[in-house]
C-alpha positions as CSV (number, residue, x, y, z in Angstrom):
1,X,122.9,130.8,103.0
2,X,125.7,128.0,103.6
3,X,129.2,128.6,103.3
4,X,131.8,125.7,102.9
5,X,135.6,126.8,104.1
6,X,138.7,124.0,104.4
7,X,141.2,126.7,104.6
8,X,142.2,126.6,108.0
9,X,142.2,128.5,111.0
10,X,146.5,130.0,112.4
11,X,147.3,126.8,114.2
12,X,147.9,128.7,117.4
13,X,148.1,127.2,121.3
14,X,144.7,128.0,123.0
15,X,143.3,127.6,125.9
16,X,140.2,126.4,126.2
17,X,137.7,125.2,129.0
18,X,135.3,122.4,128.4
19,X,132.3,121.9,130.6
20,X,131.1,119.2,131.4
21,X,133.2,115.5,130.9
22,X,130.8,113.4,129.8
23,X,130.9,111.7,126.7
24,X,130.3,114.4,124.4
25,X,132.8,116.3,126.6
26,X,135.6,114.0,128.1
27,X,136.9,112.6,124.1
28,X,136.2,116.3,123.1
29,X,138.9,117.1,125.8
30,X,141.3,114.9,124.8
31,X,141.1,115.4,121.5
32,X,141.9,118.9,121.5
33,X,144.8,118.7,123.5
34,X,145.8,116.2,121.3
35,X,145.4,119.1,118.5
36,X,148.2,121.1,120.4
37,X,145.9,122.6,123.0
38,X,145.9,123.5,126.4
39,X,142.7,121.9,127.6
40,X,140.8,121.8,131.5
41,X,138.2,119.6,131.7
42,X,135.5,121.1,134.3
43,X,132.5,119.1,135.8
44,X,130.1,119.3,139.1
45,X,130.5,115.1,139.4
46,X,133.2,116.0,141.7
47,X,134.1,111.7,142.1
48,X,134.0,111.5,138.0
49,X,136.1,114.0,138.1
50,X,138.5,112.1,140.8
51,X,137.9,109.1,137.8
52,X,139.0,110.8,134.6
53,X,142.4,112.5,137.3
54,X,143.9,108.5,137.6
55,X,143.8,108.5,133.6
56,X,140.7,106.4,133.7
57,X,137.9,106.5,130.4
58,X,134.3,106.1,132.7
59,X,132.8,104.7,130.0
60,X,134.3,103.1,126.3
61,X,136.1,105.9,123.8
62,X,138.0,103.4,121.4
63,X,141.6,105.1,121.7
64,X,140.8,106.9,124.4
65,X,142.3,106.5,128.0
66,X,145.6,106.0,126.2
67,X,145.5,109.9,124.8
68,X,144.0,110.5,128.2
69,X,147.9,108.8,130.0
70,X,149.4,110.6,127.5
71,X,148.4,114.5,127.9
72,X,146.8,114.1,131.6
73,X,148.6,116.6,133.9
74,X,150.6,118.3,130.9
75,X,148.4,119.9,128.4
76,X,144.9,118.3,130.5
77,X,143.8,118.9,133.6
78,X,140.6,118.4,134.7
79,X,138.3,119.8,137.9
80,X,135.5,121.4,139.5
81,X,136.8,124.8,139.7
82,X,134.9,127.2,137.2
83,X,137.1,130.1,136.9
84,X,139.7,128.3,135.2
85,X,136.7,129.9,132.3
86,X,139.4,132.9,133.1
87,X,141.6,131.5,131.5
88,X,140.8,130.0,128.4
89,X,140.0,131.9,124.4
90,X,137.1,129.5,123.8
91,X,134.3,127.8,126.3
92,X,132.9,125.3,125.2
93,X,129.6,124.1,127.1
94,X,129.2,119.7,126.3
95,X,125.8,119.9,128.9
96,X,122.9,117.3,129.3
97,X,119.4,119.0,127.4
98,X,116.4,117.2,128.2
99,X,113.3,117.0,128.5
100,X,111.0,117.7,131.1
101,X,107.7,115.3,132.5
102,X,105.9,116.7,129.8
103,X,108.1,116.2,126.7
104,X,108.9,120.2,126.8
105,X,112.5,121.6,126.4
106,X,114.4,121.7,129.8
107,X,116.9,124.6,130.5
108,X,118.0,123.5,134.1
109,X,121.2,122.8,132.9
110,X,122.2,125.6,130.4
111,X,121.1,128.0,133.1
112,X,122.7,126.1,136.2
113,X,126.2,125.9,134.0
114,X,125.9,129.5,132.8
115,X,125.0,131.3,136.1
116,X,128.1,129.2,138.2
117,X,130.8,130.7,134.8
118,X,129.1,133.9,134.2
119,X,131.3,135.6,137.5
120,X,134.8,134.6,135.4
121,X,133.5,135.2,131.2
122,X,136.2,137.9,130.1
123,X,135.9,140.3,127.1
124,X,137.0,138.3,123.6
125,X,135.8,135.5,124.6
126,X,134.3,132.8,122.0
127,X,131.2,130.1,123.4
128,X,130.4,127.8,122.0
129,X,127.0,125.1,122.6
130,X,127.9,121.3,122.0
131,X,125.0,119.2,123.2
132,X,122.1,119.2,121.0
133,X,119.9,121.8,122.4
134,X,115.9,123.0,120.6
135,X,115.9,125.3,118.1
136,X,116.6,128.9,119.6
137,X,118.0,128.3,122.5
138,X,121.7,130.1,121.3
139,X,119.6,133.0,120.6
140,X,118.2,132.3,124.7
141,X,122.0,132.5,126.0
142,X,123.0,135.5,123.8
143,X,120.2,137.4,125.5
144,X,121.4,135.9,128.9
145,X,124.8,137.3,128.3
146,X,124.1,140.3,127.1
147,X,121.8,141.2,130.3
148,X,124.9,140.1,132.0
149,X,126.8,143.6,130.4
150,X,129.0,141.5,126.9
151,X,128.2,142.8,123.8
152,X,127.9,139.5,121.9
153,X,129.6,140.4,118.2
154,X,132.3,142.4,120.1
155,X,133.5,142.0,122.9
156,X,132.1,138.1,123.6
157,X,131.6,135.5,121.1
158,X,128.6,133.2,120.9
159,X,128.1,130.0,118.5
160,X,126.1,127.1,117.9
161,X,128.4,124.0,116.7
162,X,126.7,120.6,117.2
163,X,128.7,116.9,117.7
164,X,128.0,115.3,114.7
165,X,129.6,112.2,116.0
166,X,128.9,107.8,116.5
167,X,129.3,107.2,120.8
168,X,132.3,104.9,121.1
169,X,134.2,106.4,118.0
170,X,134.1,110.4,119.1
171,X,138.1,110.3,118.6
172,X,138.6,109.2,114.9
173,X,135.4,111.4,113.8
174,X,136.2,114.8,115.2
175,X,138.5,114.7,113.0
176,X,137.2,112.7,109.9
177,X,133.5,114.6,110.1
178,X,132.4,119.0,108.8
179,X,131.7,120.9,111.6
180,X,129.2,123.2,110.9
181,X,128.9,126.2,112.7
182,X,126.5,129.0,113.5
183,X,127.4,131.5,115.3
184,X,124.8,134.7,116.6
185,X,126.3,137.4,113.9
186,X,128.9,137.3,111.2
187,X,131.2,137.6,113.9
188,X,130.9,134.8,116.1
189,X,130.6,132.6,112.9
190,X,134.0,133.5,111.8
191,X,135.7,133.6,115.4
192,X,134.0,129.5,115.7
193,X,134.8,128.9,111.5
194,X,138.8,129.4,112.8
195,X,139.0,127.9,115.8
196,X,137.7,124.3,113.9
197,X,139.5,125.5,110.8
198,X,143.1,125.4,113.4
199,X,141.7,121.6,114.3
200,X,142.3,121.1,110.5
201,X,137.9,120.4,109.8
202,X,136.2,121.0,107.4
203,X,133.4,124.1,108.7
204,X,130.0,124.4,107.1
205,X,129.0,127.4,108.3
206,X,125.6,129.4,108.9
207,X,123.4,131.0,111.5
208,X,122.9,129.6,115.1
209,X,118.7,128.3,114.0
210,X,119.6,126.8,111.4
211,X,122.3,125.0,113.1
212,X,120.2,124.0,115.9
213,X,118.2,123.0,112.9
214,X,119.9,120.4,111.6
215,X,121.4,118.8,114.1
216,X,117.9,118.0,115.6
217,X,116.8,117.2,111.8
218,X,119.6,114.8,111.2
219,X,118.5,112.5,114.2
220,X,114.7,113.1,112.9
221,X,115.9,111.4,110.1
222,X,117.3,108.9,111.3
223,X,114.7,107.8,113.9
224,X,112.1,108.9,111.3
225,X,114.0,105.8,109.2
226,X,113.7,103.6,112.0
227,X,110.4,103.8,112.7
228,X,109.3,103.1,108.6
229,X,111.4,100.4,109.0
230,X,109.9,98.3,112.1
231,X,106.6,99.8,110.8
232,X,107.3,97.4,107.8
233,X,108.8,95.0,110.1
234,X,104.6,94.8,112.0
235,X,103.2,94.6,108.4
236,X,105.4,91.9,107.3
237,X,104.6,89.9,110.3
238,X,100.9,90.9,109.6
239,X,100.0,88.7,106.3
240,X,102.6,86.0,107.9
241,X,106.5,87.0,106.0
242,X,110.0,88.2,106.9
243,X,111.2,91.5,107.1
244,X,114.8,90.4,106.4
245,X,113.9,88.3,102.7
246,X,111.4,91.4,101.7
247,X,113.8,94.1,102.6
248,X,116.9,92.2,101.1
249,X,114.1,92.0,98.2
250,X,114.2,95.7,98.0
251,X,117.6,96.0,98.6
252,X,120.0,94.1,96.1
253,X,121.5,95.3,93.1
254,X,118.7,98.3,93.4
255,X,119.8,101.9,92.8
256,X,116.7,103.1,94.3
257,X,116.9,101.1,97.9
258,X,118.3,101.7,100.9
259,X,115.4,100.2,103.4
260,X,116.5,100.1,106.5
261,X,115.6,96.6,109.2
262,X,114.5,96.6,111.9
263,X,115.8,97.6,115.4
264,X,115.3,98.0,119.1
265,X,116.0,102.5,118.3
266,X,116.3,103.5,121.8
267,X,119.3,106.3,122.9
268,X,119.2,109.8,125.2
269,X,119.5,111.8,122.2
270,X,116.9,109.8,119.4
271,X,114.3,109.3,122.1
272,X,113.7,113.3,123.1
273,X,114.9,115.2,120.1
274,X,111.9,115.1,118.1
275,X,110.1,117.3,120.8
276,X,112.3,119.9,120.7
277,X,110.5,120.2,117.2
278,X,107.4,119.1,117.3
279,X,105.9,122.0,119.7
280,X,105.6,125.2,116.2
281,X,104.7,122.0,114.2
282,X,101.2,122.6,113.1
283,X,100.8,118.6,112.1
284,X,103.1,116.8,114.4
285,X,101.4,113.0,113.5
286,X,105.1,111.7,111.7
287,X,107.5,113.0,114.9
288,X,105.3,112.0,117.3
289,X,104.3,108.6,115.8
290,X,107.5,107.2,114.9
291,X,108.3,107.9,119.1
292,X,105.1,105.6,119.0
293,X,106.0,103.2,117.1
294,X,109.4,103.5,118.5
295,X,108.7,103.5,121.4
296,X,106.2,100.3,121.6
297,X,108.8,97.6,120.2
298,X,109.4,95.9,122.8
299,X,106.0,95.7,123.8
300,X,104.7,94.1,120.3
301,X,107.6,91.8,121.2
302,X,106.6,90.3,123.9
303,X,103.1,90.2,122.4
304,X,104.4,88.3,120.3
305,X,106.4,85.9,122.5
306,X,103.7,85.2,125.3
307,X,101.6,83.7,122.2
308,X,104.3,80.9,121.7
309,X,105.4,81.2,125.0
310,X,103.7,81.2,128.5
311,X,106.1,83.7,130.3
312,X,105.2,83.2,134.2
313,X,107.7,81.4,135.8
314,X,109.8,81.2,133.0
315,X,113.4,82.1,132.5
316,X,114.7,84.4,130.2
317,X,117.5,86.2,129.0
318,X,118.4,89.3,127.8
319,X,121.1,89.4,125.7
320,X,122.6,93.1,125.6
321,X,121.7,96.2,127.5
322,X,123.2,99.0,125.7
323,X,121.0,100.9,123.3
324,X,123.5,100.7,120.6
325,X,126.2,97.8,119.8
326,X,130.0,97.7,120.8
327,X,129.1,100.7,123.3
328,X,128.7,100.8,127.1
329,X,126.1,103.4,127.4
330,X,122.4,102.3,129.0
331,X,120.4,105.8,128.8
332,X,116.6,105.7,127.8
333,X,117.6,101.8,126.1
334,X,115.2,99.7,124.8
335,X,116.6,96.0,127.0
336,X,115.0,97.8,129.8
337,X,111.6,98.1,128.5
338,X,111.6,94.5,127.5
339,X,112.3,94.0,130.9
340,X,110.2,95.4,132.8
341,X,107.3,93.6,130.2
342,X,108.8,90.4,131.4
343,X,108.8,91.1,134.6
344,X,105.2,92.0,134.6
345,X,104.5,88.9,133.2
346,X,106.1,87.2,136.2
347,X,108.9,86.1,134.5
348,X,112.2,85.1,136.0
349,X,115.2,88.1,134.1
350,X,118.4,87.2,133.8
351,X,120.8,90.2,132.0
352,X,123.9,90.1,130.0
353,X,125.8,92.9,128.5
354,X,129.5,92.2,127.1
355,X,130.4,96.0,128.4
356,X,128.9,97.3,130.7
357,X,129.4,97.3,133.8
358,X,127.4,95.0,136.6
359,X,126.4,92.8,133.4
360,X,129.3,91.2,132.3
361,X,128.3,88.0,133.9
362,X,129.4,84.8,132.6
363,X,126.6,83.9,129.7
364,X,127.4,79.8,130.0
365,X,125.7,80.2,133.4
366,X,122.9,83.5,132.5
367,X,121.5,81.2,129.4
368,X,122.2,77.2,130.6
369,X,118.1,76.3,130.7
370,X,117.0,79.8,129.4
371,X,113.1,79.4,128.4
372,X,114.1,82.9,126.6
373,X,116.5,84.3,124.7
374,X,116.2,88.3,123.7
375,X,118.2,89.6,121.6
376,X,118.3,93.7,122.1
377,X,121.7,94.7,121.4
378,X,123.6,93.9,118.5
379,X,126.8,93.4,120.0
380,X,130.0,91.6,117.7
381,X,129.8,90.0,120.7
382,X,126.8,87.7,120.1
383,X,126.4,87.0,116.2
384,X,129.5,85.3,117.4
385,X,128.1,82.4,119.5
386,X,128.6,79.3,118.3
387,X,124.6,78.2,117.9
388,X,125.2,74.0,118.4
389,X,126.6,75.4,121.6
390,X,124.0,77.8,122.4
391,X,121.3,75.2,121.8
392,X,123.0,72.8,124.5
393,X,122.4,74.8,127.0
394,X,119.1,76.7,126.7
395,X,115.7,74.2,127.7
396,X,115.1,72.3,124.7
397,X,111.9,74.3,123.9
398,X,113.1,78.0,124.5
399,X,111.9,80.5,122.8
400,X,114.5,83.4,121.1
401,X,113.6,86.9,118.8
402,X,115.9,87.8,118.1
403,X,114.6,91.2,115.8
404,X,118.3,92.2,114.9
405,X,118.6,88.6,112.8
406,X,122.3,88.4,115.0
407,X,120.9,84.1,114.2
408,X,120.3,84.4,110.2
409,X,117.9,83.1,109.7
410,X,116.3,85.8,109.0
411,X,113.1,85.0,111.5
412,X,112.2,87.8,114.4
413,X,110.9,84.4,116.4
414,X,111.8,80.7,116.3
415,X,112.4,77.9,119.1
416,X,116.0,76.6,119.9
417,X,115.7,73.7,118.4
418,X,114.5,74.7,114.8
419,X,117.9,76.9,114.5
420,X,120.2,74.0,112.9
421,X,117.1,72.3,111.0
422,X,116.8,75.6,109.6
423,X,120.5,76.8,109.0
424,X,121.6,73.0,107.5
425,X,118.8,74.0,104.3
426,X,120.7,74.9,100.9
427,X,119.9,78.0,99.3
428,X,117.4,76.2,97.0
429,X,115.4,74.1,99.5
430,X,115.3,77.2,102.3
431,X,112.9,78.9,100.1
432,X,109.9,76.4,101.2
433,X,110.2,78.8,104.3
434,X,109.1,81.7,102.0
435,X,105.8,80.5,102.2
436,X,105.4,78.8,105.0
437,X,106.7,81.9,107.1
438,X,105.0,82.8,109.9
439,X,106.2,84.9,113.0
440,X,107.2,81.6,114.7
441,X,109.3,78.9,112.8
442,X,108.1,76.6,110.4
C-alpha cells in the first residue's frame, strides 16, 4: 500500500556519500550540499574528479556550476576515495545499470561498487539505490549485505528511491517532484522517508519492488506513447497526409485529446529500460515493438529521403546530436543511427550541435551548399534559424527532413526552395495542402 506524507524529518546536518558523479549523482550531490549537508562525491574516474574539483561541470545542468563553485571545498568534496563511506550516515548509489549484449540486465557496476564499498560500511547506515534497475535488484543487494553480516532493518537499512528528474533540470526538479521511497522492510522505508522528508520533499512510500516497477513503468509509458506517435506518422504518410495537421485536429480543444507528436526517441534510459521488464512477461510484444518502432524511425526517414534525392556524394548535415533538446548528452542518440545510414549511402556527413563539445561548428559554414539537412534534435537554437537566410546558403535543390516540425511547415520531408512559398500562404490558401499533401512537398 502506498502512503503519502509531506511531513518533513528532522532538519539536521548529515554526512552523505554519493557514489557516482554522473548526470544523476553530481547534481544530487550539489543539491544536498545546498540543503546544509556535508557531501562526499566519489567516482572511479580520476580525470572526471579532477575536472569537477576545478569547480567546473562536465556536462550541462541548469544553475549547477555557480552552486558547485560556492560549496566546493566547504560542504562538498569529490575524490576516488571510497573510505569516505565510513563517515556517512547515508550512502546513495547512482550507477549505470546497462544491459548486456543480449539485452539482459547487467549488475556489473553495482557488484563492483558494493565490493569496493563493503569494507567501509558501518552499522546504522542507510544505503539508497537511485539508478533505474530491474525488478528485484534491491532485494539482490539485500542478500549481498546479509551475506556480508549486516542485519537489514536492525543495524543497516536499504531502500530504492529512484531519480525522476528531467536531465538538465535536476536542481529545480529535485525539490519539486515527489520522491518514491521503497524500502526492503518497514524500518528501511521509514529511515529513507525521514531522509527525504528532511529535504522538504513530498514522499510516496511503498516497497522496493513496487518502487522499481514504478520507475520502469514511468519510462515505458512515455516510450510507448512516443512509439504510437511515430507509427501514426508512418500511417498518415501511407495515406499521403501530414501527421502534424491530424494531431492538431485530434487535440485542439478536445478534452480526450493528448496525441503526442513524432520524433526521434532515444537516450540511455528509454532505449534499455523495457528490457528490464520483458523477461517475465508472456506477451512482451507491446514493449518490444515500441522499441522496434522507435529505433527504426531513422532508417525509415532516410528511406523516404532517398525517394527525393540520390545521396551518394551529396553533402548532408545533421543538426542536433543530443538525444533530446537543450542537453549535451549523446548517449544512445538516434542522430548517430542517422549518421551511419547516410554513410552507408556514401553521403558526405557533417554534424552540428550547439551544446555538444566538438560539434559546435560555425552553422553557416557547415550548411553551405548542403544537399540535405536532417533535423535530429529539436533544440531551441534551431527554431530561431532564419529560413530565408538558410535557403541562400544551401544548394538550390536541398532536401530537408524535419521530423520535429521545427520549420513549422507541417511537412516532414520537403525541398528548401518550396519552404518560403509555403510560409507565405494564408491559412485558407494552405488548405490546398491538405488535399495534395504527400511525403514530399507540394
